[in-house]
Every structure is written in structure tokens, then in C-alpha cells.
C-alpha positions in Angstrom: 5.0 19.3 -12.3 2.4 16.6 -12.4 3.3 13.0 -13.3 1.2 10.3 -14.7 2.0 6.6 -14.2 0.4 3.9 -16.4 -0.4 0.2 -16.0 -2.3 -1.9 -18.6 -4.4 -5.1 -18.0 -5.1 -7.5 -20.8 -8.0 -9.8 -19.8 -9.4 -12.9 -21.6 -12.6 -14.7 -20.7 -15.3 -14.3 -18.1 -14.5 -13.3 -14.5 -14.5 -16.7 -12.9 -12.6 -18.7 -15.5 -10.7 -15.9 -17.3 -7.3 -14.6 -16.7 -5.1 -11.7 -17.6 -1.8 -9.9 -17.2 -1.0 -6.5 -15.7 2.0 -4.7 -17.0 3.6 -1.8 -15.2 4.1 0.3 -18.3 5.7 3.5 -16.8 8.5 1.7 -15.1 8.7 -1.4 -17.3 9.6 -3.5 -14.3 7.3 -6.3 -15.1 4.2 -8.0 -16.2 2.2 -10.0 -13.7 -0.5 -12.7 -14.1 -4.0 -12.1 -12.5 -7.1 -14.2 -12.2 -10.2 -14.6 -10.0 -8.8 -17.3 -7.8 -5.7 -15.2 -7.0 -8.0 -12.5 -5.8 -10.6 -14.5 -3.9 -8.7 -17.5 -2.8 -4.9 -18.3 -2.7 -2.4 -16.2 -4.7 -0.7 -19.2 -6.3 2.0 -17.1 -7.9 -0.4 -14.5 -9.3 -1.2 -11.0 -8.1 -4.5 -9.2 -7.5 -5.7 -5.6 -7.5 -5.6 -5.7 -3.7 -1.9 -6.7 -3.7 -1.1 -3.9 -6.1 -3.1 -1.5 -3.8 -1.1 -2.8 -0.8 2.2 -2.2 -2.6 1.1 1.4 -3.5 -0.2 2.2 -0.1 2.8 0.8 1.9 5.3 2.7 -0.3 3.3 5.9 -0.3 2.9 5.8 3.5 6.6 5.1 4.0 7.5 8.0 1.9 5.1 10.4 3.6 6.2 9.3 7.1 9.9 9.6 6.2 9.3 13.1 4.8 7.3 14.3 7.7 9.9 13.0 10.2 12.7 14.6 8.3 10.8 17.9 8.1 10.4 17.8 11.9 14.2 17.4 12.3 14.1 13.7 13.2 14.8 11.8 10.0 14.3 8.1 10.3 17.1 5.5 10.1 14.6 3.0 8.7 10.9 2.6 8.0 9.2 -0.7 7.2 5.6 -0.6 6.3 3.3 -3.6 5.6 -0.2 -3.0 4.1 -2.8 -5.7 4.4 -5.7 -5.1 2.1 -8.7 -7.3 2.8 -11.0 -8.3 -0.1 -14.4 -10.0 0.5 -16.1 -11.4 -2.6 -19.5 -9.8 -3.0 -18.5 -6.8 -0.8 -15.2 -5.6 -2.2 -12.3 -4.1 -0.2 -13.4 -4.1 3.4 -10.4 -2.7 5.1 -6.7 -1.8 5.1 -4.3 -2.3 8.0 -1.0 -0.4 7.8 1.7 -1.8 10.2 4.8 0.3 10.4 8.1 -0.2 12.3 10.7 2.5 12.3 14.0 3.5 13.9 13.9 7.3 14.6 16.5 8.6 17.0 15.4 11.3 19.4 11.7 10.6 19.1 9.3 9.4 21.8 6.7 6.7 21.1 3.9 9.3 21.4 5.7 11.6 18.8 6.2 8.7 16.5 2.5 7.7 16.8 1.4 11.3 15.9 3.8 11.4 12.9 2.5 8.0 11.7 -1.2 9.2 12.1 -0.3 12.3 10.1 1.3 10.3 7.3 -1.7 8.0 7.2 -4.1 10.9 6.9 -2.1 12.7 4.3 -0.3 10.3 2.0 -1.9 10.6 -1.5 -2.9 6.9 -1.6 -4.6 7.1 1.8 -6.5 10.2 0.5 -7.5 8.2 -2.7 -8.8 5.4 -0.5 -11.0 7.5 1.8 -14.0 5.2 1.2 -12.1 2.4 2.9 -11.5 2.0 6.6 -7.7 2.3 7.2 -6.2 1.3 10.6 -2.7 1.9 11.8 -0.3 -0.1 14.0 2.9 1.9 14.7 5.9 0.7 16.5 9.0 2.7 17.3 12.1 0.5 17.4 15.0 1.3 19.6 
């Protein structure tokens, strides 16, 4: 069964001096302020498309890695993923770095690296972002 999730942005004004709000409609968990300075300079309590992509990518990757590890018979005790999405004005999104740390009993560092690479290649958000360079740092915690 397919699912569709919805977010809505209300924007007023031009790009550089305008502002808006993004509402997470499907979940109803919140409405967040956005503007150009929060995207191209400091966040200052507002979000950006890149931060929302980072949230989507880190959660999708964590789910994909957890699922792959469990299917292989080595379910993780914990997975923590950080996604850094870099935005360069005039160029756009120039790269994404996924950094994952996990506790997975019974797994070698090499096996964990392979599982993390597989999750990176196959999580739906990674697939949607194939036009962007995605790098991975994976650390197996003891």
C-alpha cells in the first residue's frame, strides 16, 4: 500500500526579503518558519529546505540500516545518524555527509561498513537524491 505525506509552505514576498512557514500537514507535528537568511547564513531559530532534507535522510537511512541488520540476523541495539546537507548559494545542494554510529553485537567493523553502504545505496531518500554526492562515515561502537 502506497502512502503519501504532505507538507505545505506559505511564502510572502521576494526571495531575499520574504519569509514563510512550512507546515507538516500529514503528522500535524508543527509549523516552522523559513526565510533566505536561515538557508544561506545562520539558522537563527528558523529552518531551511536543507535541514528538512537532512531530517528526512538521517531518519530514512537509520530505518534502512536497522532493517538490513535485523534481516541479516544482527539487529542493532542503537543507531544514531547525522546528515549534513551543504547548500551553496548560486549552486544549490553540493553534498550530503551521513555519519552513523551504532551498537550491533556480533558484527565486525567490515560487516557494519558493508551494511551501512547498502543502506546508503538503497534507502528511498538516498535514491531520490541521486543527483547529489552522498558520502558516508560509519562507526561501529562497542
